[in-house]
PANULO-40589 format. One line per field, with one value per atom (N, C-alpha, C, CB): residue number from 1; atom name; x, y, z. Coordinates in steps of 0.05 Angstrom, whole numbers, plus 5000, padded with zeros to 4 digits. Glycine has a CB too. Example, Ala and Ser with C-alpha at 12.3 -4.5 7.8 and 13.67 -1.06 7.14 Angstrom:
2
k: 1; 1; 1; 1; 2; 2; 2; 2;
a: N; CA; C; CB; N; CA; C; CB;
u: 5264; 5246; 5264; 5226; 5257; 5273; 5258; 5282;
v: 4886; 4910; 4934; 4911; 4955; 4979; 5001; 4988;
w: 5156; 5156; 5156; 5181; 5142; 5143; 5157; 5114;
//
This chain:
90
k: 1; 1; 1; 1; 2; 2; 2; 2; 3; 3; 3; 3; 4; 4; 4; 4; 5; 5; 5; 5; 6; 6; 6; 6; 7; 7; 7; 7; 8; 8; 8; 8; 9; 9; 9; 9; 10; 10; 10; 10; 11; 11; 11; 11; 12; 12; 12; 12; 13; 13; 13; 13; 14; 14; 14; 14; 15; 15; 15; 15; 16; 16; 16; 16; 17; 17; 17; 17; 18; 18; 18; 18; 19; 19; 19; 19; 20; 20; 20; 20; 21; 21; 21; 21; 22; 22; 22; 22; 23; 23; 23; 23; 24; 24; 24; 24; 25; 25; 25; 25; 26; 26; 26; 26; 27; 27; 27; 27; 28; 28; 28; 28; 29; 29; 29; 29; 30; 30; 30; 30; 31; 31; 31; 31; 32; 32; 32; 32; 33; 33; 33; 33; 34; 34; 34; 34; 35; 35; 35; 35; 36; 36; 36; 36; 37; 37; 37; 37; 38; 38; 38; 38; 39; 39; 39; 39; 40; 40; 40; 40; 41; 41; 41; 41; 42; 42; 42; 42; 43; 43; 43; 43; 44; 44; 44; 44; 45; 45; 45; 45; 46; 46; 46; 46; 47; 47; 47; 47; 48; 48; 48; 48; 49; 49; 49; 49; 50; 50; 50; 50; 51; 51; 51; 51; 52; 52; 52; 52; 53; 53; 53; 53; 54; 54; 54; 54; 55; 55; 55; 55; 56; 56; 56; 56; 57; 57; 57; 57; 58; 58; 58; 58; 59; 59; 59; 59; 60; 60; 60; 60; 61; 61; 61; 61; 62; 62; 62; 62; 63; 63; 63; 63; 64; 64; 64; 64; 65; 65; 65; 65; 66; 66; 66; 66; 67; 67; 67; 67; 68; 68; 68; 68; 69; 69; 69; 69; 70; 70; 70; 70; 71; 71; 71; 71; 72; 72; 72; 72; 73; 73; 73; 73; 74; 74; 74; 74; 75; 75; 75; 75; 76; 76; 76; 76; 77; 77; 77; 77; 78; 78; 78; 78; 79; 79; 79; 79; 80; 80; 80; 80; 81; 81; 81; 81; 82; 82; 82; 82; 83; 83; 83; 83; 84; 84; 84; 84; 85; 85; 85; 85; 86; 86; 86; 86; 87; 87; 87; 87; 88; 88; 88; 88; 89; 89; 89; 89; 90; 90; 90; 90;
a: N; CA; C; CB; N; CA; C; CB; N; CA; C; CB; N; CA; C; CB; N; CA; C; CB; N; CA; C; CB; N; CA; C; CB; N; CA; C; CB; N; CA; C; CB; N; CA; C; CB; N; CA; C; CB; N; CA; C; CB; N; CA; C; CB; N; CA; C; CB; N; CA; C; CB; N; CA; C; CB; N; CA; C; CB; N; CA; C; CB; N; CA; C; CB; N; CA; C; CB; N; CA; C; CB; N; CA; C; CB; N; CA; C; CB; N; CA; C; CB; N; CA; C; CB; N; CA; C; CB; N; CA; C; CB; N; CA; C; CB; N; CA; C; CB; N; CA; C; CB; N; CA; C; CB; N; CA; C; CB; N; CA; C; CB; N; CA; C; CB; N; CA; C; CB; N; CA; C; CB; N; CA; C; CB; N; CA; C; CB; N; CA; C; CB; N; CA; C; CB; N; CA; C; CB; N; CA; C; CB; N; CA; C; CB; N; CA; C; CB; N; CA; C; CB; N; CA; C; CB; N; CA; C; CB; N; CA; C; CB; N; CA; C; CB; N; CA; C; CB; N; CA; C; CB; N; CA; C; CB; N; CA; C; CB; N; CA; C; CB; N; CA; C; CB; N; CA; C; CB; N; CA; C; CB; N; CA; C; CB; N; CA; C; CB; N; CA; C; CB; N; CA; C; CB; N; CA; C; CB; N; CA; C; CB; N; CA; C; CB; N; CA; C; CB; N; CA; C; CB; N; CA; C; CB; N; CA; C; CB; N; CA; C; CB; N; CA; C; CB; N; CA; C; CB; N; CA; C; CB; N; CA; C; CB; N; CA; C; CB; N; CA; C; CB; N; CA; C; CB; N; CA; C; CB; N; CA; C; CB; N; CA; C; CB; N; CA; C; CB; N; CA; C; CB; N; CA; C; CB; N; CA; C; CB; N; CA; C; CB; N; CA; C; CB; N; CA; C; CB; N; CA; C; CB; N; CA; C; CB; N; CA; C; CB; N; CA; C; CB;
u: 1834; 1842; 1817; 1854; 1824; 1806; 1808; 1811; 1787; 1785; 1808; 1759; 1817; 1835; 1862; 1836; 1870; 1896; 1893; 1904; 1869; 1866; 1868; 1842; 1857; 1861; 1894; 1839; 1909; 1936; 1947; 1946; 1940; 1951; 1945; 1942; 1917; 1907; 1922; 1887; 1936; 1951; 1976; 1962; 1988; 2009; 1999; 2022; 1974; 1965; 1953; 1947; 1945; 1935; 1963; 1911; 1981; 2005; 2017; 2026; 2018; 2031; 2011; 2036; 1990; 1976; 1981; 1945; 1978; 1986; 2013; 1985; 2032; 2058; 2058; 2077; 2036; 2033; 2014; 2020; 1994; 1972; 1965; 1944; 1950; 1939; 1911; 1955; 1904; 1876; 1858; 1869; 1839; 1816; 1801; 1795; 1792; 1776; 1789; 1767; 1813; 1827; 1834; 1853; 1840; 1841; 1813; 1846; 1795; 1768; 1763; 1742; 1767; 1760; 1778; 1765; 1803; 1818; 1813; 1844; 1804; 1793; 1768; 1786; 1752; 1727; 1729; 1710; 1745; 1753; 1760; 1776; 1778; 1786; 1766; 1805; 1748; 1726; 1707; 1712; 1700; 1681; 1691; 1680; 1717; 1724; 1721; 1755; 1730; 1727; 1699; 1735; 1682; 1652; 1641; 1632; 1654; 1644; 1619; 1634; 1618; 1597; 1606; 1593; 1599; 1610; 1598; 1604; 1576; 1568; 1584; 1541; 1589; 1610; 1636; 1615; 1649; 1675; 1676; 1680; 1654; 1654; 1651; 1628; 1638; 1639; 1662; 1618; 1678; 1704; 1726; 1714; 1724; 1745; 1738; 1746; 1717; 1712; 1722; 1683; 1721; 1731; 1761; 1720; 1773; 1801; 1813; 1810; 1804; 1815; 1813; 1796; 1790; 1787; 1807; 1763; 1815; 1834; 1858; 1838; 1867; 1891; 1894; 1893; 1869; 1871; 1882; 1844; 1877; 1882; 1911; 1857; 1918; 1944; 1967; 1944; 1965; 1984; 2009; 1969; 2000; 2020; 2035; 2008; 2025; 2038; 2058; 2016; 2048; 2065; 2093; 2049; 2084; 2106; 2128; 2095; 2118; 2139; 2147; 2128; 2143; 2151; 2176; 2135; 2196; 2227; 2228; 2253; 2210; 2214; 2197; 2208; 2180; 2168; 2189; 2145; 2190; 2212; 2202; 2227; 2176; 2163; 2145; 2150; 2154; 2135; 2125; 2146; 2142; 2135; 2116; 2158; 2115; 2096; 2067; 2105; 2067; 2043; 2030; 2048; 2050; 2039; 2030; 2061; 2041; 2028; 2003; 2050; 2000; 1977; 1956; 1981; 1959; 1939; 1928; 1954; 1948; 1940; 1924; 1966; 1930; 1913; 1886; 1925; 1887; 1856; 1842; 1852; 1855; 1839; 1835; 1854; 1855; 1847; 1826; 1870; 1825; 1803; 1776; 1809; 1775; 1751; 1738; 1756; 1758; 1751; 1737; 1774; 1748; 1744; 1716; 1764; 1709; 1683; 1659; 1686; 1662; 1638; 1619; 1636;
v: 8749; 8728; 8716; 8712; 8711; 8696; 8670; 8703; 8656; 8629; 8615; 8624; 8626; 8605; 8610; 8614; 8633; 8636; 8616; 8671; 8612; 8593; 8565; 8597; 8559; 8529; 8526; 8522; 8543; 8543; 8533; 8570; 8550; 8547; 8523; 8567; 8508; 8493; 8468; 8489; 8456; 8429; 8439; 8408; 8462; 8470; 8472; 8492; 8484; 8489; 8463; 8513; 8444; 8420; 8400; 8407; 8404; 8387; 8397; 8391; 8425; 8435; 8427; 8469; 8425; 8417; 8386; 8424; 8370; 8343; 8335; 8334; 8354; 8350; 8355; 8367; 8364; 8370; 8349; 8400; 8344; 8327; 8307; 8343; 8285; 8262; 8259; 8240; 8282; 8284; 8279; 8314; 8256; 8247; 8269; 8226; 8289; 8310; 8325; 8327; 8334; 8353; 8338; 8366; 8311; 8293; 8297; 8258; 8297; 8298; 8328; 8290; 8344; 8371; 8379; 8389; 8373; 8380; 8366; 8375; 8340; 8325; 8337; 8296; 8344; 8358; 8385; 8358; 8401; 8427; 8424; 8438; 8408; 8405; 8400; 8385; 8382; 8372; 8394; 8351; 8410; 8435; 8456; 8449; 8461; 8484; 8472; 8495; 8447; 8438; 8441; 8413; 8436; 8435; 8463; 8411; 8480; 8507; 8508; 8516; 8489; 8488; 8511; 8454; 8535; 8554; 8549; 8584; 8542; 8538; 8520; 8528; 8497; 8476; 8487; 8449; 8503; 8516; 8534; 8532; 8550; 8572; 8553; 8598; 8531; 8515; 8498; 8497; 8494; 8476; 8500; 8463; 8522; 8541; 8551; 8566; 8551; 8560; 8541; 8565; 8513; 8494; 8492; 8471; 8495; 8491; 8520; 8487; 8543; 8568; 8564; 8596; 8553; 8548; 8532; 8536; 8512; 8492; 8508; 8465; 8519; 8539; 8561; 8554; 8567; 8586; 8575; 8597; 8550; 8537; 8521; 8518; 8515; 8508; 8523; 8496; 8545; 8563; 8567; 8590; 8574; 8581; 8557; 8593; 8537; 8510; 8504; 8485; 8510; 8507; 8523; 8514; 8550; 8571; 8563; 8603; 8551; 8550; 8521; 8562; 8504; 8477; 8475; 8464; 8467; 8467; 8447; 8460; 8426; 8403; 8403; 8375; 8427; 8440; 8455; 8461; 8441; 8453; 8474; 8432; 8473; 8487; 8511; 8470; 8526; 8546; 8563; 8561; 8576; 8596; 8587; 8606; 8560; 8547; 8548; 8520; 8541; 8540; 8570; 8528; 8590; 8617; 8627; 8638; 8618; 8626; 8610; 8618; 8582; 8570; 8583; 8546; 8589; 8598; 8629; 8601; 8641; 8668; 8665; 8687; 8645; 8639; 8631; 8620; 8616; 8606; 8628; 8581; 8646; 8668; 8688; 8682; 8693; 8713; 8703; 8725; 8676; 8669; 8666; 8648; 8662; 8663; 8691; 8651; 8714; 8738; 8747; 8753; 8732; 8741; 8733; 8735; 8712; 8700; 8704; 8672; 8726; 8733; 8731; 8758;
w: 8184; 8174; 8157; 8196; 8133; 8112; 8114; 8083; 8107; 8106; 8090; 8094; 8072; 8053; 8068; 8014; 8084; 8094; 8122; 8100; 8134; 8155; 8150; 8167; 8126; 8115; 8106; 8086; 8100; 8098; 8123; 8091; 8143; 8173; 8186; 8190; 8180; 8195; 8205; 8184; 8182; 8192; 8207; 8166; 8209; 8228; 8252; 8221; 8257; 8282; 8291; 8282; 8280; 8290; 8294; 8269; 8282; 8285; 8313; 8259; 8315; 8338; 8365; 8333; 8362; 8386; 8391; 8382; 8372; 8372; 8384; 8346; 8379; 8393; 8421; 8382; 8432; 8462; 8476; 8466; 8461; 8476; 8456; 8485; 8471; 8461; 8472; 8467; 8482; 8496; 8474; 8511; 8481; 8460; 8451; 8471; 8472; 8462; 8441; 8483; 8448; 8428; 8405; 8440; 8405; 8378; 8362; 8387; 8377; 8362; 8349; 8384; 8365; 8362; 8337; 8391; 8339; 8314; 8287; 8319; 8291; 8266; 8254; 8272; 8273; 8266; 8257; 8287; 8267; 8256; 8226; 8272; 8222; 8193; 8174; 8191; 8183; 8168; 8161; 8184; 8189; 8189; 8167; 8221; 8169; 8151; 8121; 8158; 8114; 8091; 8079; 8091; 8098; 8087; 8094; 8104; 8101; 8103; 8125; 8072; 8149; 8166; 8192; 8175; 8187; 8205; 8234; 8195; 8235; 8264; 8279; 8266; 8263; 8278; 8281; 8264; 8261; 8263; 8288; 8238; 8295; 8316; 8340; 8313; 8343; 8368; 8376; 8368; 8354; 8355; 8367; 8320; 8353; 8356; 8385; 8332; 8394; 8423; 8441; 8430; 8436; 8452; 8454; 8444; 8430; 8427; 8443; 8394; 8435; 8446; 8481; 8432; 8488; 8515; 8527; 8519; 8511; 8522; 8522; 8505; 8500; 8502; 8524; 8477; 8529; 8551; 8576; 8557; 8581; 8605; 8604; 8610; 8579; 8574; 8570; 8558; 8559; 8548; 8568; 8541; 8594; 8614; 8619; 8640; 8621; 8627; 8604; 8628; 8579; 8556; 8557; 8532; 8565; 8563; 8582; 8570; 8609; 8630; 8633; 8658; 8617; 8611; 8601; 8593; 8615; 8601; 8580; 8622; 8585; 8560; 8534; 8572; 8536; 8512; 8495; 8521; 8466; 8451; 8431; 8436; 8425; 8407; 8416; 8396; 8441; 8451; 8433; 8471; 8416; 8397; 8378; 8384; 8369; 8352; 8364; 8347; 8392; 8406; 8406; 8436; 8414; 8417; 8388; 8431; 8368; 8338; 8333; 8311; 8339; 8338; 8354; 8344; 8374; 8393; 8379; 8426; 8370; 8358; 8332; 8351; 8318; 8293; 8294; 8279; 8319; 8325; 8336; 8347; 8352; 8363; 8338; 8388; 8318; 8302; 8281; 8289; 8273; 8255; 8265; 8243; 8296; 8310; 8313; 8337; 8317; 8317; 8288; 8325; 8264; 8241; 8230; 8226; 8243; 8236; 8255; 8233; 8276; 8292; 8277; 8303;
//
């Protein structure tokens, strides 16, 4: 995935995360991720992606199994996009 495509998807990814959590760390990570992408700060992007992906690693099974989560497929897509972009910027 290239940067331009990731930028197109980023608001959706962030919005999806925010439908699930108001965790202050995640709120900060997503805000900073958007800023880092805008400013081409590759080191910061990698750090934040690692943190957000790690959070999803812990939460994705809970999300999938929670009967009250209405947008499970959007979380799976967001998680995939984050991992795909992180792999692309190795």
